[in-house]
N, C-alpha and C positions, 0 to 999 in steps of 0.2 A: 238847703235844702234843696233848691234845684238841680244840684250839681249830683245830690244821690235822687233824687227820681229820672236826672239823665243818665245813672248808668243804669238803673234798671231797663231803660230805654236801650239801651246797647245791647244790654243784656236777650231781651225780647228781641232786637234785630237780629242778634247773630243765633239766635233759637231756629226764626221764620229763614235763616240762610239754609241752614246746617238740616232742618226739617228733624224727623223726629219727634218724641214725647215730650213734653215741657218734666219737668225735673227744677227740687232743689238743690242749689250747692252753697254752700257755707265754705269760711274762711277763718281762721281765730285771729282777734285781734289782740287778747292781752291775755294771762292767766294768773293764778297765783295760789297758795293754799284755800283749796276750797269752790274755787270763785272761776268761772271761765267767760267771755266775753267772745261773742261769733259775729260774723255780716252775713245774712244767711239770705240770697241772692234766687227768689222761685219764678220758674219761666213757666209755670203750665198754666191752662188755659182752659176755656168753656170744650176745649175737644179731648180733654185731659181728663181719666177718671180719676177721682179725689183720691188721694194715697192718705197712707196708716202708718202712724208711727208709737212710736213710747219714747214719752219724756223717761230719762236716764236720773233727772235730778229736781229742782224746782225751778223753774222756766218764770222768768218774765221778760216779755218781747216786746218792744217799742215796734210798734206798724211806721215806717217811716215813708213806706210808696205804694201805692196799689192797694188791692182791696185782698180779701178771701173769707170764706166761712169757716167757722172752725167748731171742731163738734168733739166732746167727748164719750168715750162709750157709759161712763159711771151717770152723766150730766142726764137730769129730767129737764132741761131748761133748751133743748133741743138745737138749731146751729145760733152760732154768734156770729154777725155779718163785724167782719177786722178791717175798719179804716183808721187811715194816718191819726199820729195823736192817743189811739189806745193801747191798750196793756193785754198782752194775751200770758194768763197765769197758766201754770202746769206744776203737777206734784211730782216725784219720782216713784217711778211703773203704771203711769197715769196713759194708756192707749187713747187714742188721741186719731182725727181726722178733719186735713185739711179740702177742700174745693175751690176751682175756680169757674162757677158756673155762669157767672155776670159780669168776666173780663179778666183779661190777659193779668198774670206776674204779681210779685209785691216785694218788697226787700225789708226785713226787721232786722232790729238788733238784739241780739238772742242774749241776757243775763242767766248761766246756770250757776247754779248752787249749790256745795255737796251739803244732803240733809245734815249733820252734824252741825258745819258752818252755818245754814239759815236758821235753823233750830236756836243755834247760840247768839245772830245775830235778833230775833227774835225777843231775846229773853231782854237782853242787852240795853236796846232800844225800840222793840217793838211798842211800847205804853202799853202791855197786857195783850198784843194780837196772839193770835193763838197763828203758827204753824202750818195750818191748812187753809187754802183760800178758797170760801161759799162761792165765789164765781168762779166762770172762765175767762171773763173780760173786765176793764177795764175802761171804762168810755177817756176822751178826751176832758176830764176835770183839770177844772184851775187848782186844782193840791198838787198835781206832779205838770203843772207845766213849764216850771224850770230848769227840773231835773228833766222832763224829756226834752228842753232847748236845748241845753248841756251836751244832751245823750248826739243830738246831731248834728252838732259844734264836732264833736269828737269825731263823728261819722264819716265827715265832711273832710278832716284829715287837717281843717287850717288852726286849732285851738290844740294851746296845751292843757291837757286834760288828764288829768288823774283818773288812772281807768279803777281803780282799788277803791278811792272815797266815792267814784259819781257809782260801784255797785253797794257799796254798803246805802248810800245813800236812798238810791231805788229802789231796794228791798224791804228798809225801815218805813219808809214815805207810803208805798204801793202799802204794805201792811195795814198803813196805820187809817190808808182814802179808802179801802177794801172793808174796811171793817165799821166805816161812816155811810159805803155806800148800798140804797137802795136802786136797784134794777127797776125799771119802767117794764110791763109786760101788757103785750096788748098784742089779740089775733092779725097776723099779718099774715096775705097770701103768697104764693113762689111769685106771682107778677107784681105785687108789689114790691116785694127784697128786690126785684133784677131793675123795676124800674129805679126805687132809689138808690142802688148801689150806684148805676147810672148819673145820677144826680150827681153823688159822691164822687165819680173818676172825673165828673166835668167842673167841679170847685176845685180838684186836686190840680188839673190844668191851667185854670186860669182864676186863683185865689184872688187877686189881685181887680176882680172884674166888678161890675156893679149888677151882684146875684137876689134879686130881691126875691121876696117869698111865690111871689107868681110868676117872675119865669121860674124859679126852678120847678113850681107842680106843674108849669105848662110842660116841663121840659120829661116829667114825670108822668104826664098825661093823668094826673088826679087831681081832684080838685084842693084849695089852698087846706082847706080843715082836714083832709086824708090823708096831703101830705104833710101837715105840720105833725099830724099825729103817729104817722107812720115811721118820717125821719128821726122822731126822739124816741121811738119803741126800739128801731135801728142800733143807733149810734148812742143812745143814751144822754143826749144834747140837744136842744132844737137846732134847725139850721142856722139861726143870727146867732146862737153858742157857739156852734161848730167853725161856723166861718170867722167868726173874729177872734177866735182862741187860733184858730189854723195861721192867722195871720200874724196874731203876736209871737207864736213861736216862731215864725220866718225870720220874724223881726229882730227877736232875741238871738236865735245864730246869726243871722247877719253881724251883730254887732259884735261876735266875738271873732267871728272870723272875716272880717272888713274894717279897713278904716274910713267909711262913707260917715258920711254929717247924722246927727241923727234926725235932722231935717228932711235929706232926704229920705232915710229909710221908712218916715212917716210917708212922706205923699206915694214912696212903691209901694207899701205895706196896705192904701186907697184909703188912709185919713186923710179928711179934708186937711187939716193944723197942725203944727206940731203939738201946742196946746191939748188937744182933745188925745192924741196919741200919748202923751207922756201922762192922761190921768187913763186910760183905758191899760197902759202897761203897770202902771202902778199898781192899778187896784187886780192884772194879773200876776206878777211876778213881786211886789210889794216895796219896789225900790222902783229908783227913775231910771230910764234908761243908760247915762252915763254912770249912773252908782253901778247896775247891773255889768256894766262895760268893764269899770274898775274891777270888781270884786272879783268877778270869775276869770280876768286877762291873768290874774295874779299866779291863778293855780299852777301850782308845776305839773310837770308831766310825769 
């Protein structure tokens, strides 16, 4: 995951060097009958106007680095703050707007599905899920941690991942998770959005630091209560859940792309001892770190 953020930083550096407006750039990583996977790096920042586009297909995009605001013209819920680990959801023909008012750049792994193909996936494996997303975003939920971590390993380029299988798992699991997801809606001022987004980017830069609620609230210039309430409303999870899930996803990705010991990964992820890390990892992914590595490293490209 560190390499993913480094690639975004390099793109922003090139953008600053050459000047001009930021823009999203996409490269196709894999495609098949009814599905496409794109790596999308956006170098837009606060100085750039939000850009408007239209989804050509069903879209599930995993935010892998950076942050931005996402709004659909047909939605009444306003803008969603997209952060690492969250999923952007879109329908064919849907007009949307992305903006970077509070920080430059983001990177997404975008899975696009032809309508007929996606609807068949929902019929076959969606567990009764309708081929229509009720939300614009899914926050970093436990139900999605495993597939998001595998996608991060695939984007890193160091892990043998079957893209088609991953795209199917992502579609079905997203539909099931979205069906059970109830978003938190609290009134949030634009100033509070800016402050919380600043803390989200600080967490991304220093995920293994000692990030207490008090420290994060001070960074956002909010009281601990108002910071907690605002953070959960904007990201869909509490600060503790967000940080812990981010660390565990990073660790899961490293298990697939690096030969390091589980003990070293536990300490690098900010856990005080390996037993605590093992318990947290099992609770998040359903298996031990070693079992996770054995199983997913055997998946063919």
